[in-house]
Legacy VTK file of the C-alpha trace (Angstrom):
# vtk DataFile Version 3.0
C-alpha trace
ASCII
DATASET POLYDATA
POINTS 321 float
88.655 0.618 -8.441
91.186 -0.291 -11.177
90.671 -2.881 -13.953
93.729 -4.165 -15.979
93.080 -5.615 -19.463
95.959 -7.894 -20.795
96.067 -8.973 -24.423
97.271 -12.563 -24.837
98.848 -12.101 -28.270
100.860 -8.931 -27.670
101.033 -9.041 -23.900
99.905 -5.403 -23.916
97.761 -4.290 -21.053
95.424 -1.435 -20.373
94.285 0.092 -17.158
90.696 1.302 -16.506
89.858 3.345 -13.473
86.204 3.003 -12.306
84.871 5.186 -9.555
81.978 4.382 -7.219
79.862 7.067 -8.879
80.340 5.505 -12.313
79.506 2.085 -10.968
76.288 3.393 -9.337
75.201 5.096 -12.559
75.883 1.930 -14.553
73.806 -0.191 -12.138
70.952 2.317 -12.244
70.966 2.382 -16.036
70.991 -1.408 -16.187
68.095 -1.614 -13.726
66.084 0.926 -15.705
66.702 -1.083 -18.870
65.399 -4.243 -17.222
62.308 -2.380 -15.978
61.575 -1.090 -19.463
61.989 -4.527 -20.978
59.715 -6.070 -18.314
57.059 -3.398 -18.823
57.128 -3.944 -22.562
56.720 -7.667 -22.127
53.848 -7.143 -19.603
52.097 -4.702 -21.905
52.441 -6.966 -24.921
51.125 -9.861 -22.857
47.994 -7.857 -21.915
47.426 -6.881 -25.523
47.586 -10.486 -26.592
45.371 -11.628 -23.673
42.733 -8.934 -24.283
42.591 -9.816 -27.951
42.611 -13.584 -27.701
41.505 -14.414 -24.129
39.582 -11.650 -22.208
39.038 -14.010 -19.292
42.776 -14.387 -18.809
43.123 -10.591 -19.015
40.649 -10.198 -16.143
42.593 -12.748 -14.122
45.892 -11.012 -14.823
44.917 -7.412 -14.233
41.185 -7.019 -13.638
40.496 -5.363 -17.002
37.720 -6.001 -19.509
37.389 -5.150 -23.144
35.256 -2.271 -24.349
32.943 -4.786 -26.047
32.387 -6.562 -22.752
31.818 -3.245 -21.008
29.134 -2.284 -23.532
27.552 -5.720 -23.140
27.431 -5.339 -19.340
25.909 -1.858 -19.665
23.282 -3.184 -22.080
22.346 -5.874 -19.562
21.994 -3.241 -16.839
19.894 -1.047 -19.125
17.633 -3.978 -19.957
17.138 -4.822 -16.269
16.621 -1.145 -15.443
14.006 -0.809 -18.153
12.219 -3.923 -16.868
12.313 -2.544 -13.310
10.791 0.746 -14.467
8.071 -1.166 -16.301
7.273 -3.118 -13.138
7.120 0.105 -11.120
4.719 1.668 -13.604
2.530 -1.448 -13.479
2.531 -1.282 -9.673
1.548 2.373 -9.815
-1.375 1.559 -12.124
-2.527 -1.251 -9.827
-2.372 1.077 -6.831
-4.513 3.614 -8.692
-7.016 0.860 -9.524
-7.132 -0.254 -5.886
-7.599 3.356 -4.827
-10.648 3.658 -7.091
-12.092 0.432 -5.681
-11.499 1.764 -2.184
-13.363 4.962 -3.060
-16.301 2.919 -4.380
-16.369 0.833 -1.207
-16.175 3.942 0.961
-19.023 5.512 -0.998
-21.114 2.388 -0.430
-20.315 2.119 3.285
-20.613 5.809 4.180
-24.063 6.862 5.474
-25.838 9.538 3.455
-25.518 12.227 6.164
-21.753 11.750 6.155
-21.611 11.703 2.353
-23.165 15.170 2.269
-20.739 16.335 4.938
-17.846 14.858 3.019
-18.892 16.620 -0.199
-19.099 19.935 1.623
-15.646 19.390 3.093
-14.183 18.519 -0.296
-15.738 21.601 -1.894
-14.307 23.781 0.866
-10.801 22.505 0.261
-10.837 24.138 -3.178
-13.167 24.019 -6.150
-10.342 24.693 -8.605
-7.306 22.505 -8.996
-4.322 22.712 -11.301
-0.544 22.760 -11.616
2.108 21.217 -13.841
1.884 17.588 -14.821
4.597 15.657 -13.010
4.321 11.921 -13.701
5.513 9.552 -11.028
8.027 7.946 -13.410
9.355 10.758 -15.646
12.745 9.157 -16.120
12.975 6.344 -18.612
15.984 4.488 -19.959
17.086 5.869 -23.331
19.805 4.337 -25.412
21.376 7.415 -26.977
25.151 7.669 -26.778
25.159 10.435 -24.148
22.758 8.705 -21.720
24.345 8.172 -18.309
23.528 4.738 -16.901
24.388 5.954 -13.425
22.014 8.911 -13.839
19.186 6.603 -14.961
19.728 4.267 -11.993
19.673 7.178 -9.541
16.445 8.530 -11.015
14.859 5.080 -10.919
15.763 4.785 -7.249
14.122 8.178 -6.692
11.021 6.854 -8.465
10.901 3.827 -6.158
11.104 6.172 -3.177
8.212 8.195 -4.619
6.192 5.020 -5.075
6.943 3.972 -1.493
5.761 7.368 -0.224
2.596 7.051 -2.308
1.860 3.602 -0.878
2.459 4.852 2.656
0.196 7.841 2.036
-2.583 5.607 0.685
-2.170 3.256 3.641
-2.569 6.109 6.108
-5.573 7.517 4.231
-7.296 4.119 4.038
-6.641 3.410 7.716
-8.038 6.796 8.658
-11.131 6.154 6.540
-11.509 2.656 8.001
-11.165 3.923 11.567
-13.827 6.531 10.828
-16.296 4.112 9.222
-15.901 1.091 11.521
-17.758 2.668 14.493
-20.711 3.766 12.349
-23.888 1.581 12.299
-23.500 0.450 8.682
-23.360 -3.336 9.207
-26.680 -5.212 8.930
-27.704 -6.416 12.419
-28.442 -9.928 11.119
-26.401 -12.269 9.003
-27.068 -12.315 5.253
-30.173 -14.030 3.942
-32.880 -12.311 5.975
-35.463 -10.171 4.197
-37.539 -7.259 5.436
-41.069 -7.653 6.740
-41.667 -3.911 7.117
-39.995 -0.808 5.676
-39.284 2.610 7.152
-42.001 5.275 7.027
-45.751 5.246 6.518
-47.575 1.903 6.862
-50.671 0.286 8.344
-50.077 -0.433 11.998
-49.949 -4.257 12.455
-51.985 -4.074 15.710
-54.649 -1.437 14.968
-54.548 -1.704 11.174
-54.602 2.119 11.048
-52.207 4.415 9.134
-49.055 4.998 11.202
-45.393 5.851 10.973
-42.800 3.085 11.355
-39.544 4.481 12.841
-37.268 1.757 11.496
-37.173 -1.483 9.514
-38.210 -5.003 10.544
-36.097 -8.038 9.686
-38.018 -11.301 9.342
-36.122 -13.955 11.312
-36.720 -16.986 13.508
-36.555 -16.792 17.317
-33.029 -17.176 18.603
-31.392 -15.737 15.474
-28.230 -13.867 16.444
-28.471 -10.074 16.639
-25.199 -8.297 15.801
-23.949 -4.803 16.632
-24.080 -2.595 13.533
-20.934 -0.725 14.580
-18.505 -0.022 17.410
-20.016 1.825 20.342
-21.275 1.874 23.929
-24.522 0.297 25.125
-26.680 3.081 26.586
-29.825 0.976 27.059
-30.370 -2.759 27.571
-33.693 -3.466 29.245
-37.355 -4.322 28.720
-39.690 -1.721 27.223
-43.523 -2.136 27.109
-43.681 -1.454 23.355
-40.183 -2.339 22.121
-39.855 -5.436 24.304
-36.295 -6.345 25.166
-34.393 -3.494 23.562
-30.727 -2.577 23.082
-29.522 0.898 22.155
-25.918 1.627 21.179
-24.235 5.019 20.951
-21.748 5.399 18.065
-19.505 8.225 16.849
-20.612 11.161 14.657
-23.831 11.456 16.690
-25.248 8.089 15.543
-27.222 5.642 17.706
-28.722 2.298 16.723
-31.663 0.460 18.310
-32.526 -3.263 18.318
-36.017 -4.180 19.583
-38.279 -7.182 20.362
-35.295 -9.367 21.342
-35.824 -12.737 22.963
-32.629 -12.418 24.986
-30.210 -9.576 25.794
-26.524 -10.534 25.877
-25.074 -7.136 26.816
-25.624 -4.666 29.630
-25.811 -0.909 29.835
-22.306 0.585 29.810
-20.732 -2.282 27.845
-18.418 -1.449 24.966
-19.255 -3.445 21.832
-17.512 -3.923 18.500
-18.899 -4.119 14.984
-20.465 -7.537 14.353
-20.431 -8.561 18.030
-23.258 -10.808 19.250
-25.497 -8.643 21.467
-28.841 -10.502 21.582
-31.298 -12.934 19.991
-34.338 -12.327 17.820
-37.629 -12.691 19.684
-41.293 -11.674 19.898
-41.360 -9.450 22.976
-43.234 -6.178 23.422
-45.734 -4.859 20.871
-45.170 -7.454 18.163
-47.209 -9.834 16.027
-44.436 -12.397 15.505
-40.697 -13.075 15.726
-38.684 -10.320 14.069
-35.990 -7.694 14.755
-36.888 -4.024 14.700
-33.867 -1.839 13.794
-33.713 1.957 14.016
-30.952 4.510 13.433
-30.725 8.058 14.801
-28.405 10.936 13.952
-28.177 13.549 16.698
-31.569 12.395 17.961
-33.285 12.554 14.551
-34.615 9.422 12.874
-32.935 8.188 9.703
-34.041 5.583 7.214
-31.745 2.635 8.096
-31.611 1.718 4.407
-29.687 4.959 3.823
-27.130 3.853 6.404
-26.681 0.091 6.086
-24.131 -1.086 3.548
-26.269 -3.359 1.414
-28.715 -3.084 -1.475
-32.239 -2.337 -0.390
-34.418 -5.462 -0.710
-38.128 -5.356 -1.350
-40.470 -5.796 1.644
-42.017 -9.221 1.675
-44.844 -8.593 4.090
-46.410 -5.788 6.097
-46.916 -6.589 9.812
LINES 1 322
321 0 1 2 3 4 5 6 7 8 9 10 11 12 13 14 15 16 17 18 19 20 21 22 23 24 25 26 27 28 29 30 31 32 33 34 35 36 37 38 39 40 41 42 43 44 45 46 47 48 49 50 51 52 53 54 55 56 57 58 59 60 61 62 63 64 65 66 67 68 69 70 71 72 73 74 75 76 77 78 79 80 81 82 83 84 85 86 87 88 89 90 91 92 93 94 95 96 97 98 99 100 101 102 103 104 105 106 107 108 109 110 111 112 113 114 115 116 117 118 119 120 121 122 123 124 125 126 127 128 129 130 131 132 133 134 135 136 137 138 139 140 141 142 143 144 145 146 147 148 149 150 151 152 153 154 155 156 157 158 159 160 161 162 163 164 165 166 167 168 169 170 171 172 173 174 175 176 177 178 179 180 181 182 183 184 185 186 187 188 189 190 191 192 193 194 195 196 197 198 199 200 201 202 203 204 205 206 207 208 209 210 211 212 213 214 215 216 217 218 219 220 221 222 223 224 225 226 227 228 229 230 231 232 233 234 235 236 237 238 239 240 241 242 243 244 245 246 247 248 249 250 251 252 253 254 255 256 257 258 259 260 261 262 263 264 265 266 267 268 269 270 271 272 273 274 275 276 277 278 279 280 281 282 283 284 285 286 287 288 289 290 291 292 293 294 295 296 297 298 299 300 301 302 303 304 305 306 307 308 309 310 311 312 313 314 315 316 317 318 319 320
């Protein structure tokens, strides 16, 4: 390519030869210059936006100022700290519920099983020890080098530990419940009925001679509902000359319970009954001086004092029959 320059005053002219290579280099240099100018303008615009309008900076390029970043991190730390506090409070409440559960289990567990349980616990190890590892060892600290990501990860691990603890307690409580529910620990009558005769030595109500009473007598009106003291299978439901209409239920752990002098039997031999199920009505059948329910408990064929088995406070006898 040739360019001719003509001067108007002198009519002189000059010739310039431009090759394709020179033209390409010139265009590239010009384009690079425009790119640099545009970048400078874009950069200056961000600087102005970040300084005077951070919201516009986010809209333009998705950036935030360091002050905003610190503010966001502080908000996360505050929420993280609150979450950890809630988790610790939950852990304390679970421990409190666990203690209440132990108290309830101690109340509802018959004495023979309590002794067995103590022996089992002593066999598992009299000595215990090891390092102290709290459930929530990781707390939010606000030193410069604290990693917010690290704190969040550790808090998530703590929530997983708490979830495992809850699941473990649930399984333990269900196992304890399933073990206790078949045992004859529920009073055979609804609340509000006192005893007319205790377990052990007494004057026989018929002969008025010293005798042994193999159970306890509940004072109740005829027709009062008789309830199963625990889950089990009816192994006797018939009339007996001395016990009158009698029901006997076989439970787990070698326990059996007996309900005598009933007016009516509502179950049959071989029936499966559940804790609290209606099985009969209070009456005055057999060797009896008046309406009442005689209740006995056996462990592997040996008599037990029902007051050591039933889950209520022992009331005083009101009358000896």
